[in-house]
C-alpha positions in Angstrom: 78.7 33.3 84.9 81.9 33.7 87.0 85.0 35.0 85.2 88.2 33.3 86.1 91.2 35.5 85.8 94.7 34.2 86.3 97.3 36.8 87.1 100.8 36.5 85.7 103.2 36.5 87.3 102.0 35.1 90.6 101.2 37.4 93.5 103.8 39.8 94.8 104.2 37.6 98.0 105.0 34.6 95.8 107.3 36.6 93.7 109.3 37.8 96.7 109.4 34.3 98.1 110.7 32.9 94.8 113.2 35.8 94.0 116.3 33.9 94.7 119.2 33.3 92.3 119.0 29.5 92.8 115.3 29.4 91.8 113.5 29.8 88.5 109.8 30.3 88.9 107.1 29.0 86.5 105.1 31.8 85.0 101.9 29.9 85.0 101.8 28.1 88.4 103.3 28.0 91.9 106.0 25.6 90.8 109.7 26.3 90.4 113.0 24.8 89.7 115.3 25.0 92.7 119.0 24.5 92.1 121.0 22.8 94.8 123.9 24.9 96.0 126.5 22.5 94.6 127.2 20.6 91.4 129.0 17.4 90.6 132.2 17.8 88.6 133.2 14.4 87.3 135.1 13.2 84.3 131.8 12.8 82.3 131.1 16.5 82.9 129.4 18.9 85.3 126.0 17.8 86.6 123.4 20.0 88.3 121.0 18.6 90.9 117.6 20.3 90.6 114.5 20.0 92.7 111.0 20.5 91.1 109.1 22.3 93.8 105.5 23.4 94.4 103.4 25.2 97.0 99.7 24.4 96.7 98.4 26.8 99.3 99.6 30.3 100.0 100.8 29.6 103.5 101.7 26.0 103.0 105.2 24.7 103.3 107.0 24.3 99.9 107.1 20.7 98.8 109.5 18.8 96.5 107.7 16.9 93.7 110.9 15.2 92.4 114.5 15.9 91.7 116.6 15.5 88.5 120.3 15.3 87.8 121.1 17.0 84.5 124.3 17.7 82.5 125.1 21.4 82.6 126.5 21.3 79.0 123.3 19.6 77.7 121.1 22.1 79.5 123.0 25.0 77.9 122.9 23.4 74.5 119.2 22.8 74.7 118.6 26.4 75.7 120.6 27.6 72.7 118.5 25.5 70.3 115.2 27.0 71.6 113.6 29.4 69.1 111.5 32.2 70.6 107.8 31.6 70.0 106.3 34.5 68.0 102.7 35.3 68.6 102.4 37.9 65.9 102.1 36.1 62.5 101.9 39.3 60.3 103.9 39.0 57.1 
């Protein structure tokens, strides 16, 4: 029986490729959030334009799956509400 081992994080080559301040890499796949180099500052707030990216093969060209336009304030509020997941349930 073959053993399938998934290494986290991705290979060093993928890490170097994704090490960029405008990108946040997924820890389980070859997908990442890519921030556009600008934001929209309008009376309703500041909005960030993000691309959801993937690279299916090691030497393949990165491909955009979709893009989203999100409120910067709502993103920061959502991050603040996230409780860390604790794997150790000892009392």
